[in-house]
N, C-alpha and C positions, 0 to 999 in steps of 0.2 A: 543642653541648656535651653530653656524657653525664655524668650525675651518679648515683652509686649511691644508690638510694632504700631498698633493703632487702637484707639478706643473712642466710641461715640455713645454718649449717654442718652441721646434723643432719636429714637427710631421712628418718630412721627414725621420726620422731614427727610426727603431725598438728599443724598450727598454724593460727591465725587472727590476723592483725595488727590493730592499731588503724587508724583512718582516717588517711591521709596527705593533707595539703593539697598539691595539685599545680597550682593555678591561681595563676600568678605575675603576672597582668596587673594586679592591684590595687596591687602594690608597684612593678612596673616594666612599664608598659603595652606596651612593645615586645617583652617576652618572652612566648613562647607554648610550651606543652607540645606537642610533636609526636608522640612515641611512647614506648612502653615497650620495652625490650630485656630479654628473660629468658634467662639462661644457667644451665645446670646441668652438673655434671661429677662424676666419680667415683661415679656412681649404681650401686648393686648391689642384688641381691635380685630380687623379683618386679616387673618393670618395668611396673607398672600404676598409678603415682601420677598425681595430677592437681593442677594449680594453677588455682583459680578466681579471676578478677579481677572485683571489684565496683566500681561507681561510685555516687556519691551527690551530690545537690545540697546536702544539709544534714546529713549524717552520721546521719540518722534513717531515711530511706527508702533502699533500695538496689536496684540493678539489676545482674543478672549480665551483665557485658560480654563475657567470654570464658572458655573452659575450655581449658587447655593440657595435653595428655597428656604425662606424663614417661615415655616409652616407650623410651628409649635411655640408654646409659651417660653420654653427653655430647651436647651440641648446640653446643659451643664453636665449631665451624667453620661452623655453620648456625644461629645464634641466632634464637630466635623474636622477631619484631618486630611490635608491635601499633600501628597508626597511629591517631591521633585525627582524627575528622571534625568534632567539635564540642568546645567547651571543657568540661572535666570538672573540677569543683572538688575532689572528694575521691575517693580510691581505697582499697581494702583488698584483702588477699589471704587466701585460705583454701586450705590444702594438705591433701590426703589421701594418706597414704603407700601404702595398699593393698598392703603387703608389701615395700616398699622398705626395705632394711636400712641403707643409708648413702648419703651423697652431700651435695652442697652446691649451693645455688641462690642466684643474685644477680639483682636486678631493678634496672635502670638506667632513668632517665628522660632523654629527649632534650629539651633546651630550646633554642629559637632565638629 
């Protein structure tokens, strides 16, 4: 099941999210987070943006998990998918526009 975790309709501005709890095993032990799907579209300007994905065990320390370059107008036909090897309790996103003037990004989480 895909669930929308985050959406930002203005990629012209840098942003950083708060921490999202993505470990569902405490509430429903049979549910596990499998992946993130990141989709962007209608991106214009200097196509050098990037999305950083951070993980944390406690929302205090953080580890950079991945950097996704936003280097095309859309990836809707070839969405970026990040698979989990281990359980991750918390994630956050930091975006740098680097000259992007418009666009929309959505992050989905796959739960099984």
